[in-house]
C-alpha positions, -999 to 999 in steps of 0.1 A, spaced: -160 -220 127 -171 -255 119 -149 -285 126 -137 -286 89 -133 -248 85 -98 -235 81 -85 -200 86 -60 -192 58 -35 -164 53 -27 -156 17 3 -134 7 -2 -117 -27 19 -96 -51 1 -76 -78 4 -48 -103 -26 -26 -96 -26 -8 -129 -56 -26 -144 -78 -26 -113 -101 -1 -96 -84 -8 -63 -88 -38 -39 -124 -36 -27 -153 -51 -47 -172 -25 -66 -202 -29 -89 -193 -28 -126 -156 -25 -119 -127 -49 -121 -111 -51 -86 -84 -72 -70 -107 -86 -44 -133 -98 -69 -106 -113 -92 -92 -132 -63 -126 -144 -51 -134 -155 -87 -103 -176 -87 -111 -191 -53 -145 -200 -65 -131 -218 -95 -108 -238 -73 -131 -245 -43 -165 -244 -59 -177 -219 -33 -178 -181 -31 -154 -172 -3 -152 -137 12 -117 -124 16 -103 -96 38 -71 -77 29 -49 -59 53 -57 -27 36 -78 -15 6 -52 -3 -18 -65 23 -43 -67 21 -81 -33 19 -96 -15 10 -64 7 -21 -63 17 -46 -36 48 -67 -31 32 -86 -2 -4 -79 5 -19 -101 32 -54 -116 29 -73 -137 53 -103 -160 47 -122 -189 61 -128 -220 40 -137 -257 43 -116 -266 13 -93 -294 23 -66 -290 -4 -31 -286 10 -18 -250 12 7 -257 -16 -18 -273 -40 -42 -244 -32 -15 -218 -40 -7 -235 -73 -44 -238 -83 -51 -202 -75 -22 -190 -96 -34 -212 -125 -67 -193 -123 -54 -158 -117 -44 -133 -144 -7 -126 -149 -7 -94 -129 -16 -112 -96 3 -139 -80 -2 -158 -47 32 -160 -31 21 -181 -1 -9 -198 15 -5 -206 52 -27 -221 79 -35 -196 106 -49 -197 141 -87 -194 146 -97 -158 146 -67 -145 126 -78 -114 108 -57 -96 81 -67 -61 94 -72 -65 132 -40 -85 138 -18 -61 118 5 -40 140 24 -21 112 26 -17 75 55 -6 53 50 14 20 74 25 -7 69 53 -31 91 57 -63 97 90 -82 115 91 -114 130 126 -117 149 123 -150 144 149 -177 128 123 -200 100 99 -190 110 62 -189 84 43 -208 93 11 -190 86 24 -155 56 47 -162 33 22 -144 56 19 -114 69 54 -107 58 91 -107 76 108 -135 86 143 -123 108 161 -149 124 185 -124 154 172 -104 146 168 -67 168 174 -37 164 140 -20 185 152 10 161 180 17 132 157 13 147 133 38 151 162 62 114 170 59 104 133 61 122 126 94 102 153 111 71 131 106 87 102 126 69 95 159 33 99 170 14 128 154 -20 138 143 -18 133 105 -52 149 97 -34 172 72 -24 142 52 -58 125 50 -80 128 20 -117 129 26 -138 98 19 -128 74 48 -137 86 82 -116 72 111 -121 74 149 -87 91 152 -62 106 128 -33 100 152 -7 75 139 28 65 148 55 65 121 82 40 132 105 46 103 107 70 73 135 78 49 141 93 15 171 86 -8 183 78 -43 179 42 -56 214 28 -57 210 11 -90 192 40 -107 201 74 -95 172 90 -115 148 74 -89 140 89 -55 125 64 -31 105 70 1 100 42 26 76 46 55 65 22 82 37 31 106 11 14 129 -16 25 105 -23 48 76 -50 72 68 -67 75 34 -41 87 9 -17 95 37 15 82 20 6 100 -13 -1 132 5 32 130 24 50 124 -9 33 153 -26 44 176 2 80 163 3 82 169 -34 75 206 -27 105 206 -5 126 186 -30 119 211 -57 129 241 -35 94 256 -30 93 249 7 118 245 35 119 213 55 105 231 85 73 237 66 63 201 74 59 212 111 34 238 100 15 213 79 12 189 108 1 216 132 -26 228 109 -47 196 111 -62 206 77 -57 188 43 -56 222 27 -23 229 45 -4 201 27 5 198 -10 -14 179 -37 -17 141 -35 9 122 -55 -4 99 -82 -10 62 -74 14 44 -97 45 50 -76 30 35 -45 38 -1 -33 26 -19 -2 59 -36 8 48 -58 37 25 -61 67 37 -69 102 16 -90 125 15 -98 162 25 -134 172 
């Protein structure tokens, strides 16, 4: 880094409905390209950004973390305001902070937390269709929680990884996982999961499998069989993207 370069950490919230995911793609509107366009408007330079994870098309974030290096000398507060003035309404920069040299949104992350929302009322809710999976059959959230907690700990999650993103290992550690009814809306079932890392579509594959338990097609012990199979074919279909939210990213000090 040059003497004037600064390592910045941006925290974003966004509605992913209108975007083809985070990563820049030719001929597609993505979150990364939209953010970098706004940064270019503010700083006069094209600045490459790195997010903690490449959320897929239609997935949302409450607190996505992005790192970048810039020689822009605007204060963090002025930069935050300027970026928000140049971003569309479905993306907001919550915070801009100075970080130590070498900080990296991916490499320094030690855990992430995701939330998945299912609306299991008999009629679709037109006001939450972009933010929940509408499933017209009532789900047994207690049974789903019973299956979910069997995923806690360190396991090989190969059965819950979609093809398309090769990893060195499919072993991950789930620190916390729970399923329950949303207190202010009992027609919504919410899964929360925190882990040291996630495979491609891992959360959505877990949700799809827990729904099979919640609708009575599988017992909660079936989750053990799915884990042991180490095959994506053993698990259920991937849940749709709109119910998934990146809640927050946890970093080392």
